[in-house]
C-alpha positions in Angstrom: 54.2 33.3 115.9 55.1 32.5 112.4 53.5 29.6 110.4 53.2 28.3 107.0 49.2 29.0 105.1 49.5 25.6 103.6 49.6 22.9 105.9 46.2 20.7 107.3 46.1 20.8 110.8 43.5 18.5 111.9 43.9 19.1 116.3 42.6 22.3 115.8 42.4 22.2 120.1 46.2 20.4 120.3 47.1 23.0 117.9 45.6 26.1 120.4 46.8 24.5 123.6 50.6 23.5 121.9 50.8 27.6 120.6 49.5 29.2 124.1 51.7 27.0 125.8 54.8 28.0 123.4 53.4 31.9 123.4 54.5 31.8 127.3 57.0 29.8 127.2 59.1 32.4 124.6 57.4 35.4 126.6 59.1 34.1 129.7 62.6 33.2 128.3 65.3 34.5 125.5 64.2 30.8 123.3 63.5 30.6 120.0 61.0 28.5 120.1 59.7 25.7 116.7 57.5 23.7 117.1 58.3 19.5 116.0 56.1 17.3 114.8 56.2 13.9 116.8 56.9 11.5 113.6 55.0 8.7 112.5 56.7 7.2 109.4 60.5 7.4 107.6 59.3 10.8 105.6 62.4 11.9 102.8 60.7 14.9 102.3 60.4 16.6 105.8 63.5 18.0 107.7 64.0 17.4 111.1 64.9 18.6 114.4 67.6 16.3 117.3 66.3 17.7 120.7 68.7 16.8 124.1 67.8 15.6 127.0 64.0 16.2 128.9 64.2 20.1 129.8 64.3 19.7 134.0 64.4 23.3 134.1 60.9 24.6 132.8 57.5 23.2 134.0 56.6 22.2 130.0 58.8 18.9 129.7 57.7 18.6 126.2 59.7 22.1 125.7 63.6 20.3 124.5 66.1 21.7 123.6 67.4 21.3 119.9 70.5 19.6 119.0 70.8 19.1 115.2 68.6 20.2 112.3 68.4 17.9 109.1 67.2 19.3 106.4 65.0 16.1 104.2 67.4 13.0 104.7 67.6 9.8 102.3 65.4 7.0 103.2 68.0 5.1 105.4 69.2 7.8 107.3 65.1 8.7 107.7 64.7 5.5 109.4 66.6 5.3 111.8 65.9 9.2 112.9 62.8 7.3 113.5 64.0 4.7 115.3 66.4 7.0 118.3 62.9 8.3 119.3 65.0 11.7 119.5 64.0 13.2 116.1 60.9 15.1 115.5 59.6 17.1 111.6 60.0 20.1 110.7 57.1 22.2 110.9 58.7 24.8 110.2 56.1 27.4 112.7 58.1 29.6 115.0 57.6 31.3 118.4 59.4 33.5 119.9 58.8 37.5 121.6 60.4 40.8 119.5 64.2 41.3 121.9 64.6 38.0 120.8 64.2 37.2 117.1 65.9 40.8 116.8 68.6 40.2 118.7 69.2 36.9 116.7 69.3 39.0 113.8 71.5 41.4 115.5 74.1 38.9 115.3 73.5 36.2 113.0 71.9 38.2 109.7 73.3 41.9 110.1 73.1 42.4 107.0 69.2 41.6 106.9 68.5 44.0 110.6 70.7 46.6 109.4 68.7 47.5 106.1 65.6 46.9 107.8 66.8 49.6 110.1 67.0 51.9 107.1 63.5 52.3 107.4 63.7 53.7 111.0 61.3 56.5 110.1 59.4 55.1 106.9 57.5 52.5 110.0 53.8 53.2 110.2 53.6 55.9 107.2 52.1 55.9 103.7 56.3 54.4 102.1 56.3 51.3 104.5 55.0 49.0 102.0 57.1 50.5 99.1 60.4 50.9 101.5 60.2 46.9 102.7 59.1 45.1 99.3 62.6 47.2 97.8 64.6 46.4 100.8 64.0 42.5 100.9 64.6 42.2 97.3 67.7 43.3 98.6 68.1 41.1 101.5 70.6 38.0 100.4 68.5 34.8 99.9 68.6 32.8 102.6 65.8 30.8 104.9 65.2 31.6 108.7 66.2 28.0 109.0 69.6 28.4 107.2 70.4 31.8 108.8 69.4 31.2 112.2 68.1 28.4 113.8 70.8 25.9 112.8 73.7 28.8 114.5 71.7 29.6 117.8 71.9 28.2 121.0 68.8 29.3 122.3 67.0 26.9 120.4 64.4 25.0 121.7 61.5 22.9 120.0 57.9 22.4 121.2 57.5 18.5 120.1 53.3 17.9 119.2 51.0 15.9 117.5 48.7 17.8 115.5 47.5 15.9 113.5 50.2 17.4 110.9 50.8 17.6 107.2 52.5 20.3 104.9 50.4 18.8 101.2 54.6 19.1 100.2 55.3 16.0 99.2 53.6 13.6 97.0 54.0 11.6 100.0 51.9 13.4 102.3 49.2 14.0 99.9 48.7 10.1 99.8 48.8 9.9 103.7 46.1 12.4 103.6 43.7 11.4 101.1 41.0 8.8 101.1 41.7 5.4 99.8 39.8 2.6 97.9 39.9 -1.3 98.5 43.4 -1.2 96.9 45.2 1.5 99.4 45.4 3.8 96.2 44.2 7.3 96.4 42.9 8.6 93.1 42.2 12.1 92.3 40.1 12.0 88.7 36.2 11.2 87.7 38.0 8.4 84.9 40.8 6.4 86.4 40.4 2.8 86.6 43.2 0.7 88.4 44.3 -3.2 87.7 46.6 -5.4 89.8 48.0 -2.0 91.4 48.0 -1.0 95.4 49.7 2.3 97.6 49.8 4.2 94.4 48.6 8.1 94.8 47.2 9.1 91.1 46.4 12.5 90.6 45.1 13.3 87.2 42.1 15.7 85.0 38.7 14.9 85.5 38.6 15.1 81.6 40.7 12.7 81.4 40.6 8.4 80.6 43.6 6.5 82.6 44.7 3.3 83.7 46.4 1.7 85.7 47.7 -1.9 86.0 50.4 -3.2 87.6 51.9 -1.0 90.4 52.5 -0.8 93.2 53.1 1.8 95.3 54.0 5.0 92.6 53.4 7.5 91.8 50.9 8.4 88.4 50.4 12.2 87.9 49.1 13.7 85.0 48.7 17.8 83.9 47.6 19.1 80.4 50.5 18.0 77.9 52.8 16.2 80.8 52.6 12.6 82.4 54.6 11.1 85.2 54.9 7.8 86.8 57.4 7.9 89.9 57.8 5.2 92.5 56.8 6.9 96.3 60.4 6.2 97.8 62.1 8.2 95.2 60.0 11.2 94.9 62.7 13.7 95.7 64.5 13.0 92.5 61.1 14.3 90.9 62.6 18.1 91.7 66.1 17.4 89.3 63.5 15.8 86.8 61.7 19.0 86.6 64.8 20.5 85.7 65.7 18.3 83.4 62.8 18.9 81.2 62.8 22.5 81.6 66.6 22.2 80.2 65.8 19.6 77.5 62.0 20.4 77.1 61.2 23.7 77.6 59.0 25.3 80.1 55.9 24.2 78.4 55.9 20.8 79.7 56.5 21.9 83.6 
């Protein structure tokens, strides 16, 4: 199993059950399995997985063949995904046997496979760590999603409700923070709000921040920088940060 380290999973018993069943399925089939999260909103910060019809050839009907991967769609497309009912969020959690993933690397990322094959006599020795660091820097910069999962034909998804969030977007942080009576999620000890609702405000404790008249905004302050952005436009923040680097310098990022 491969899993990111910065996700929140609130339904731990369900998670353990899903993993146990996914590991069993991966041991019985030449499958590359991924965990898909049943979406509850049209979030543009997540990747989406579309699955095929219910699997009739395996006992667990929650495991279905993957049709397509879509990376961070625009809001209108995310809304259509939610309405269609056959899309899941991509949690970036993978389960596979060593034989299946090695076969996939040999077919879809032979350059990576060949680089690491050079260390056959080095693994399990004092030189292993130095070898891996050296070879890793020689590998192409490509994610497992693009490099293998979107190309392979034996990819399956287990759809589950895990109480999951990757906390990698302002939207997901807003969803998982406690809210006040105006549905504002506030991080900071000296924040005052007036006529403002549905906002996420994240500022240093020592800074007094007064927010008036905002609805559905992100307000974030750190050191010598302040961001005020509509929550629905949070995917534009990455471009804004790039502009800041170019025009103002790293000290503001």
